[in-house]
N, C-alpha and C positions, 0 to 999 in steps of 0.2 A: 556595468556588466562586462564590458571589454577589459577594464582594468582587473577585475576579479578573475575573469577567465584566463587572461594571459599569465597572471601570476600562478594560478593553479597549474596551468600547463608547464610552466618553467620549473616549479619547485615540487609539485606533488602529482604529476601525471599518473593516472591509474590508481592512485590511493583514494580512499573514501573522501578525505577532506584535506584542506590546507590549514596549517597553523600559521597565521600571517606574521606573528612576531618572530618566531624562530625560523620561519621560511622552510618548514619541513612538512612532509606528508604525514597523515595520521589515519590509521585504520582500525583502531580499537573502539570499544563501546557498543553501540546498538547493532552494529553489523559484525560483531566479533572482531577477530584480528585478521580477517581476510580482506585483502584489497579488492574491492568489487567496483571501483570507479563510481561510487555513489554520486559524487558531484557532477560527473559527466552525464549520467542518466537523468539526474534530477534537473539539470540546467539546460539540456539539449533543446527542449521545446522553446525556451526563451531565445536561444540563439537562432532558431528557425524563424520565430516571429519577428525578430529584429533584423532578419536578412543578413546575418553575419555568416555568409555562405561557406567560407573556407573553414572557419571555426566549427560550424555545424558539421561539415563533412568529416573533419578530423575526429569529432566525437562519435559520429555515426559509424565510422570505420572501426574505431576502438571497440564499440559495443558489439559489432558484428564478429570481430575476431577474438574478443577476450571475455565477454560476459558469459560466465558459465558457473552456475552455483553447484554443479556436480563436483567441482574441484575443491570446494571448501569443507572444512570440518569445524564450523563455527556455530555458535548459538546466536540467532538473529531475532530482532524484534519483528513480529508479524505485522504490527501496525505501521512501523516506519518503512518496512520493506514494501508494503502495499502502496502507501501514498507516494513514496519516492521512486521506487523501481517500477512497479506495475503501472502506477499512475503516470510516471514519466514516459514509459514506453508506449502506453496506450494513447497518450496525447499526441505523441509523434506519429503514431500510426493513423490517428484520426485526421491529422493535418496533411500527411504525405501519401498515405496509402501503401507505404513500404511494408511488405509482409514480414520482413525481418523483425520489425518491432513487435508485431503480433506473435510471432513464434517465440521471441525472447520473453514476452510477457506471460505467455502460456507456460513456458519453462519455469519461470520464477514462481508463478501461482501454484504449480504442482508441488513445489518445495514447501509451500505454506499449508497445504491441505491437511497434513498429519496433525496440525494444531487443533483441528476441529474434532479430533477423535476423543471426545470427552463424553461423560454420561448424558449431558444435556445438549451437546452440539454447540455450546458456547465455546469459542476457541480460547486456548491458552495464549499467553502473551509472547512466549519465546519458543522457538523451534530449532532443533539441531539439524543442520543441513545434511549431515552424513547419515544419521540413523533415524531421523524423524521424531525423536523423543521431544516432548514439549512440556512446558511448565509455566507457572506464573511467578511473579515477583513475590518474595516472601513478605515484603513490607506492605503489600496491597491487601489489607484487611484479611489476614490469614490466607494468603495466596489466592485471592479472588481475581477474576478477570475485571478489566477496567472498562467502564462504559464508553469512554472516548476512543478506546482502542478497538474493541470488538464491534462497536457501532459505527466504525469508520472504514468499512470494507465494501459497502453496498455499490457505490458508483462503479468502481473498477471491476468488481467481480461480475456484476450484471452485464456490463459492456463486453467483458471478455467472453461470457457465454454467448452473447449476441453475435460476435464476430467469428468465434471458433466453432459454434454449433454444439459445444460441450455444455450440457445443462448443469453440470455438477457445481460450478461456481455460483450461479444464480440460486440454486437450491440451498447452498450453504448459507448465503446471506439472507434469503427469504425466511429461512428457518429462524434466524436470529430475530427478525422483525416479528414473526408469528409468536415466538416465545415471549418476547417482551410485551406484546399486546395482551397477553393473558396475565401478566404480573400486576400486582397492586402497585400503585404509585403513591407512596407516603407524601403527604403535603403537595400532591399534584405533579410531582416530578419523579424521574427515575433516579434512584441512588447511584453513586459512582462505582460501587463494587457489587459484583454478582459472582457467587461461588459456582463454578462450572460443574462441580460434582453433585452438589445438593440442589441446585437451581434456586437457592434462596439468596436474598440480598445480604451483603455484608454489613458494614457500618452504614447507617442511614445518613451519610454525608452526601449532600447534593451540591452541584455547581454548574453554572453556565460558563465557568472559566475552566482552568486546568482540571483534567480527569473526566470532564463531561462535555466540553465545548464542541468538539468536532462531530460528536454524535448528533447534536441538534442541528448543526450546520448541514450534515448529510441528509437529515430528514427533508429539509427544504430542497436541496439539490437533487435528491432521489425523486422527489415529486416532479420537479421540473424535467428531469430525465424521462420519466414515464410519460409526461405530457408531450414532449418532443417526439417520442416514439409513436404515440397514439395519433398525433396530428401531422406526421411527416408528409411532405408533398406527394401527390400522386404522380407516378411515372407513366401514366397512360398517354396515348397519342393525342396530339393537339386536334386531330380531326374528330 
């Protein structure tokens, strides 16, 4: 971790990622061409856990001063932004109690909400930071939403509602769960593609690997999350 972090700091600080062979920063792809410091946000909780205090503080200060999606005009992946930015920020908040992380996570999540503006409420895969326009990948079974993407929002959005008091995030992901619960499951599993306009399955391709994997992962983790909340310790007086 220290080797990877130090080289990112030296050659790509503030960029989304480091290209290790060319030793250059790179910010194209799933986060558009906007330098959003994805590696900083995604790796900061690991630095904290490993007690790399100086490195953690440098990353924390960068986020506080520079992470602002209002400045971008990029098309970003809703799924990747959720697990790496919102997830990274919320994990740091959970461990440190630093409200800056909560505020930044709320800011990022607000940018993703327009993707849910579909006839079914199933979010599109890509959203434009500037105008909120959203769409799906053309290759995904005639522009369908992907199970592993729209099904991998629940943990972060639920927790964000819990700590901000804003119910909209939890409502969005609970709607996804409710919608899927009413759908037929060919061969006992959910297909990987769902059309957000018609509410019908796309190709009946199913997978516990790519395109479906993290949806099933989140089902278990979301259940654990709900149990932890249900049976959290009482804060009543010892008397």
